[in-house]
C-alpha positions in Angstrom: 27.8 6.6 -59.7 29.2 7.1 -56.1 28.0 10.4 -54.7 25.3 10.7 -57.3 23.9 7.2 -56.6 21.3 8.6 -54.2 18.4 10.4 -55.7 18.6 14.2 -56.1 22.4 14.6 -56.4 24.6 15.8 -59.3 28.3 16.1 -59.6 31.1 17.0 -61.9 34.9 17.0 -62.1 37.0 19.1 -64.5 40.5 20.1 -65.3 41.1 23.7 -64.4 44.9 23.8 -64.8 45.7 23.8 -61.1 47.4 20.4 -61.7 49.3 19.7 -64.9 47.1 17.1 -66.5 44.6 15.6 -64.0 41.1 16.8 -63.2 41.4 19.1 -60.2 38.0 20.8 -59.5 34.9 19.0 -58.4 31.4 20.1 -57.4 28.7 18.0 -55.7 25.2 19.5 -55.5 21.9 18.4 -54.0 19.3 19.4 -56.6 16.6 19.3 -53.9 16.9 20.9 -50.4 19.3 19.1 -48.2 20.8 19.2 -44.7 24.3 18.3 -43.8 27.1 18.1 -41.2 30.8 17.5 -41.2 33.6 16.3 -39.0 37.0 18.0 -39.4 40.6 17.4 -38.5 41.6 18.2 -34.9 45.0 19.5 -36.0 45.6 22.8 -34.4 46.7 24.2 -37.8 43.4 24.5 -39.6 43.2 25.1 -43.4 41.3 28.2 -44.5 38.5 26.1 -46.0 37.8 24.4 -42.7 37.6 27.7 -40.9 35.1 29.0 -43.5 33.1 25.7 -43.4 32.6 25.9 -39.7 31.0 29.3 -40.0 28.9 28.2 -42.9 27.6 25.1 -41.1 26.6 27.3 -38.2 24.6 29.6 -40.4 22.9 27.4 -43.0 22.2 23.9 -44.3 24.8 23.0 -47.0 23.5 22.4 -50.5 26.8 22.0 -52.4 30.5 21.5 -51.9 33.4 22.6 -54.1 36.6 20.7 -53.9 40.0 21.5 -55.5 43.1 19.3 -55.5 46.7 20.4 -56.0 46.7 23.3 -53.4 45.6 22.8 -49.7 44.9 26.5 -49.0 46.4 25.9 -45.5 48.8 28.2 -43.7 47.8 30.9 -46.2 46.7 33.8 -43.8 44.0 36.3 -44.5 44.2 35.9 -48.3 43.6 32.2 -47.9 40.4 32.9 -46.0 39.3 35.5 -48.5 39.9 33.0 -51.4 37.9 30.3 -49.7 35.0 32.7 -49.1 35.2 34.0 -52.7 35.1 30.4 -54.0 31.9 29.7 -52.0 30.3 32.9 -53.1 31.1 32.3 -56.7 29.7 28.8 -56.7 26.6 30.0 -54.8 25.9 32.6 -57.4 26.0 30.0 -60.2 23.9 27.5 -58.2 21.3 30.0 -57.1 21.9 29.4 -53.3 23.3 31.5 -50.5 27.1 31.6 -50.1 26.7 30.0 -46.6 25.1 27.0 -48.3 28.3 26.2 -50.1 31.2 24.4 -48.5 34.7 24.4 -49.9 37.4 21.8 -49.5 41.0 21.9 -50.7 43.8 19.3 -50.8 47.4 19.4 -51.9 50.5 21.4 -51.0 50.4 23.4 -47.7 51.5 27.0 -47.7 50.5 27.9 -51.3 47.8 30.3 -52.2 44.9 29.1 -54.4 45.3 30.1 -58.1 42.0 31.9 -58.3 42.5 32.7 -62.0 42.3 29.0 -62.6 40.0 27.9 -59.8 37.0 30.1 -60.5 36.9 29.3 -64.2 37.1 25.7 -63.1 34.1 26.1 -60.8 32.3 27.7 -63.8 33.0 24.6 -65.9 32.1 22.1 -63.2 28.8 23.7 -62.4 28.0 23.8 -66.1 28.8 20.1 -66.3 26.8 19.0 -63.2 25.1 15.7 -64.0 23.6 12.6 -62.2 26.4 10.7 -64.0 29.2 13.0 -62.9 30.2 11.1 -59.7 33.1 9.3 -61.3 34.7 12.4 -62.7 34.3 14.2 -59.3 36.0 11.3 -57.6 39.0 11.6 -59.9 39.2 15.4 -59.5 39.8 15.2 -55.8 42.8 12.8 -56.0 46.4 13.9 -55.1 48.9 11.1 -54.6 46.1 8.5 -54.9 46.7 5.9 -57.6 43.0 5.3 -58.0 39.7 7.0 -57.2 37.7 5.8 -54.2 33.9 5.5 -54.5 31.2 3.5 -52.7 27.5 2.9 -53.0 25.4 1.1 -50.4 21.8 0.3 -51.2 19.3 0.2 -48.3 15.6 -0.7 -48.2 14.2 2.2 -50.2 17.2 4.5 -49.8 20.9 4.8 -50.9 24.1 6.0 -49.5 26.9 7.1 -51.9 30.3 8.4 -51.3 33.7 9.4 -52.6 37.0 9.9 -50.9 40.6 10.8 -51.4 43.6 9.9 -49.3 46.9 8.0 -49.6 49.4 9.7 -47.3 49.3 11.8 -44.1 46.7 9.3 -43.0 46.0 9.3 -39.2 43.2 10.4 -36.9 41.7 12.4 -35.9 40.5 11.8 -39.3 43.2 11.2 -41.8 44.7 13.2 -44.7 41.6 12.6 -46.5 38.4 14.1 -47.8 35.2 12.1 -47.9 31.9 13.4 -49.2 29.0 11.1 -48.4 25.5 11.6 -49.8 22.1 10.0 -49.1 18.5 10.3 -50.1 17.5 9.2 -46.6 15.5 11.9 -44.7 17.3 13.4 -41.8 16.8 16.6 -39.8 19.6 19.0 -39.6 20.3 18.4 -35.9 20.5 14.6 -36.5 23.2 14.5 -39.1 26.2 14.3 -36.6 24.3 11.9 -34.4 24.5 9.4 -37.3 27.9 10.5 -38.8 30.0 10.6 -35.6 29.7 7.0 -34.6 30.3 5.8 -38.2 33.5 8.0 -38.5 34.8 6.9 -35.1 34.7 3.2 -36.1 36.1 3.8 -39.6 38.0 6.9 -40.6 39.2 7.4 -37.1 40.6 3.9 -37.0 42.9 3.9 -39.9 46.5 4.9 -40.3 49.1 4.9 -43.1 51.9 7.1 -41.7 50.8 8.6 -38.3 50.5 12.2 -39.6 47.3 14.2 -39.1 46.4 16.6 -41.9 45.3 20.2 -41.6 42.4 19.7 -44.1 40.7 16.4 -43.1 36.9 16.5 -43.6 34.1 14.0 -43.7 30.9 15.6 -45.0 27.4 14.1 -45.1 24.6 15.5 -47.2 21.1 14.2 -46.8 18.2 15.3 -48.9 15.3 12.9 -48.2 14.6 12.5 -51.9 13.9 8.8 -51.4 10.6 9.6 -49.7 11.1 6.7 -47.4 9.1 6.7 -44.1 11.2 7.2 -41.0 10.9 4.4 -38.5 13.2 3.1 -35.8 14.0 0.1 -38.0 14.7 2.4 -41.0 17.0 4.5 -38.9 18.9 1.4 -37.8 19.2 0.3 -41.4 20.5 3.7 -42.4 23.0 3.8 -39.7 24.3 0.4 -40.8 24.5 1.5 -44.4 26.3 4.7 -43.5 28.8 2.6 -41.4 29.3 0.3 -44.4 30.0 3.1 -46.8 32.5 4.8 -44.4 34.2 1.4 -43.8 34.5 0.7 -47.5 36.0 4.1 -48.2 38.4 3.9 -45.3 39.7 0.5 -46.4 40.2 1.8 -50.0 42.3 4.7 -48.5 44.6 2.4 -46.6 44.9 -0.1 -49.4 45.9 2.8 -51.7 48.4 4.2 -49.1 51.6 5.7 -50.5 53.9 2.8 -51.3 51.7 0.3 -49.5 52.4 -3.4 -50.2 50.7 -5.0 -47.1 47.4 -4.2 -45.5 47.2 -5.0 -41.8 44.3 -5.3 -39.4 45.1 -4.8 -35.7 42.6 -6.3 -33.2 43.0 -5.8 -29.5 40.7 -7.6 -27.1 40.6 -8.0 -23.3 41.8 -4.5 -22.5 40.6 -2.7 -19.3 38.0 -0.7 -21.4 37.3 0.3 -25.0 39.3 3.5 -24.7 42.4 1.8 -23.7 42.0 -0.9 -26.3 41.8 1.8 -29.0 44.9 3.5 -27.6 46.8 0.3 -27.8 45.6 -0.6 -31.3 46.4 2.8 -32.5 50.0 2.6 -31.1 50.6 -0.7 -32.7 49.2 0.5 -36.0 51.4 3.6 -36.1 54.7 2.1 -34.9 57.3 2.5 -37.6 59.0 -0.6 -36.4 55.9 -2.7 -36.7 55.1 -1.2 -40.1 58.6 -1.8 -41.5 58.5 -5.4 -40.3 55.3 -5.8 -42.2 57.0 -4.5 -45.3 59.8 -7.0 -44.8 57.3 -9.8 -44.3 58.9 -10.5 -41.0 56.6 -11.0 -38.0 59.2 -9.8 -35.5 56.4 -9.8 -33.0 58.3 -8.4 -30.1 57.8 -5.0 -31.8 54.0 -5.4 -31.3 54.5 -5.9 -27.6 56.9 -3.0 -27.4 54.3 -0.7 -29.1 51.4 -2.0 -27.0 53.3 -1.4 -23.8 54.0 2.2 -24.7 50.5 3.2 -25.8 49.8 6.8 -24.6 46.7 7.0 -22.5 45.4 9.6 -20.0 48.8 11.1 -19.3 50.6 7.8 -19.0 50.4 4.4 -20.7 47.5 2.0 -21.2 47.4 -1.0 -18.8 49.1 -4.2 -19.9 50.3 -7.2 -18.1 52.7 -9.0 -20.3 52.2 -12.3 -18.4 48.6 -12.4 -19.5 49.1 -11.4 -23.1 48.4 -13.7 -26.1 49.4 -12.7 -29.6 48.4 -14.1 -32.9 49.7 -13.4 -36.4 47.3 -14.6 -39.1 45.7 -16.9 -36.5 49.1 -18.4 -35.5 49.8 -18.1 -31.8 53.3 -16.6 -31.3 52.9 -15.7 -27.6 50.7 -17.6 -25.2 50.0 -15.9 -21.9 53.3 -14.2 -21.8 55.4 -17.2 -23.1 56.7 -17.5 -26.7 55.5 -20.5 -28.6 58.6 -20.6 -30.9 56.3 -20.9 -33.9 57.0 -18.7 -36.9 53.8 -17.5 -38.6 53.4 -17.1 -42.3 53.3 -13.4 -43.1 54.3 -13.6 -46.8 51.0 -12.3 -48.1 49.6 -8.9 -48.8 47.2 -9.0 -45.9 48.1 -9.6 -42.3 46.0 -9.8 -39.1 47.6 -9.1 -35.7 45.4 -10.1 -32.8 46.4 -9.2 -29.2 44.4 -10.6 -26.2 45.3 -8.8 -23.0 43.2 -10.7 -20.4 42.4 -7.6 -18.4 38.8 -6.8 -19.2 36.2 -6.4 -21.9 37.7 -3.6 -23.9 38.1 -4.2 -27.6 39.1 -2.1 -30.6 40.4 -2.6 -34.2 42.6 -0.5 -36.4 43.5 -0.7 -40.1 47.0 0.1 -41.1 49.7 -0.6 -43.7 53.4 -1.3 -44.1 56.0 1.4 -44.5 58.0 0.9 -47.7 60.8 2.5 -49.6 58.3 3.9 -52.1 56.6 5.9 -49.3 59.8 7.8 -48.7 60.4 8.4 -52.4 56.8 9.7 -53.0 57.0 12.1 -50.1 60.6 13.2 -50.7 59.6 14.3 -54.2 56.0 15.5 -53.5 56.6 19.1 -54.6 59.3 18.6 -57.2 
């Protein structure tokens, strides 16, 4: 069910011929009036769809989103902008809403124009196929190098949060090379959406990495239509925030687990940093270090690489604070470094999951990051992506 699990949502995914065999156009629509908000990639190269979406979100409440895979519509100039606008207008006409109420998302190869002769008929077919049971097809249609679709449903007390995402490579904040569409029948006002979405994204989608590359198309979109009819209370708001966080966390973990060529999933935990901001900078640096990631692939702790990465974490124009003499490091709960001194104990890192915990002894700052190994297959997948 995913994005159609909450009341009042319909979706579809169809094959329009943009990709050779796979479904490649999806539509998600709120059948009752909705509000929405989105967070986008901070990459200075912004895809045409993101530029159009920012304008649309300033002008209206989104009621639907059209997603295509295979072509990113990024670095495509004025024609790319025109194509994004045309796609939104075309879908709006079919759905009976204003063009500004439709958002458009694209994912795939950068620097290629959208094949409008295939995309628009695909939108026709998707809108005609909209159904409360169409969430699974929509989740498949947004995949690129993903090996599996990514969906989630979190049931609250009288409301539901649903979602779908794509992402396997070019995964790194801010956001990742990923698209995530999250829906809920919980009642929100338009000016509240980002207040709930932003903290959930910061703790999840902005704390994952596969390869350290930040995409031009990253988007997390939340649509809320209030169709549950639940009464708003402080307790209900707290429950909704928890459900939204759980949905984002689930999708984020699915993205990293399905990372291109991934064989090991690793959780980095940093405690005792000067503050939370420095803790996150250090966790991010460890999670994105090619040397740490290749050691994970080789099932070799080689824990000195973690200290190297931690000591070179960019922060505020310099590096984050670390005192090696106070540092304690654990691999899968095995202490390999105790307050700056090696224990000469070799941890077991033979499994497909690894936890790396670094205690700095400098303050109360803490942060976690989800990452993966870097394998031979990652190189193969990305070397052959276009051919």
